[in-house]
C-alpha positions as CSV (number, residue, x, y, z in Angstrom):
1,X,88.9,83.7,106.4
2,X,92.4,82.3,106.9
3,X,94.2,80.1,104.4
4,X,97.5,78.2,105.3
5,X,99.7,76.5,102.8
6,X,103.3,75.3,102.6
7,X,105.0,78.6,103.2
8,X,102.0,80.8,102.7
9,X,99.3,82.5,104.8
10,X,96.2,84.3,103.5
11,X,94.0,86.6,105.7
12,X,90.6,88.1,104.9
13,X,90.6,91.7,106.2
14,X,87.2,93.0,107.4
15,X,88.5,96.4,108.4
16,X,91.8,97.6,106.7
17,X,93.7,100.3,108.5
18,X,91.8,103.6,108.3
19,X,94.5,106.2,108.9
20,X,98.0,106.7,107.5
21,X,99.5,106.1,110.9
22,X,97.6,102.8,111.4
23,X,98.6,101.6,108.0
24,X,102.2,102.4,108.6
25,X,102.1,100.5,111.9
26,X,100.5,97.5,110.2
27,X,102.9,97.7,107.2
28,X,105.9,97.6,109.7
29,X,104.4,94.4,111.2
30,X,104.0,92.9,107.8
31,X,107.5,93.8,106.9
32,X,108.8,92.1,110.0
33,X,107.1,88.9,108.9
34,X,107.6,89.0,105.2
35,X,109.9,91.8,103.9
36,X,109.4,90.7,100.3
37,X,105.9,92.3,100.5
38,X,107.5,95.7,100.7
39,X,110.6,95.1,98.5
40,X,108.9,93.6,95.6
41,X,108.6,96.1,92.7
42,X,111.1,98.4,94.5
43,X,108.5,99.6,97.0
44,X,108.9,101.2,100.4
45,X,107.0,100.7,103.7
46,X,105.1,104.0,102.9
47,X,103.9,102.8,99.5
48,X,103.0,99.4,100.9
49,X,101.0,101.1,103.7
50,X,99.0,103.0,101.2
51,X,98.2,99.8,99.3
52,X,97.0,97.8,102.3
53,X,94.5,100.5,103.2
54,X,92.3,99.4,100.3
55,X,92.9,95.7,100.4
56,X,90.4,93.2,101.9
57,X,92.8,90.3,101.8
58,X,96.5,90.1,102.7
59,X,98.9,87.3,101.6
60,X,102.2,86.4,103.2
61,X,104.8,83.9,102.0
62,X,108.2,82.6,103.0
63,X,110.9,81.2,100.7
């Protein structure tokens, strides 16, 4: 499922990244589109990569 709003994008994820390397690559792509995903709560790309490995939905936004 995909949702699109004014400045937002939501994606349903059937198969999140399975390995740490895959998750880091996906996290870097997310960072390129929406750096706030990583920077919120003082995070890093590594911690964000760990988080997305268990999520079945991803949300992006632009201010």
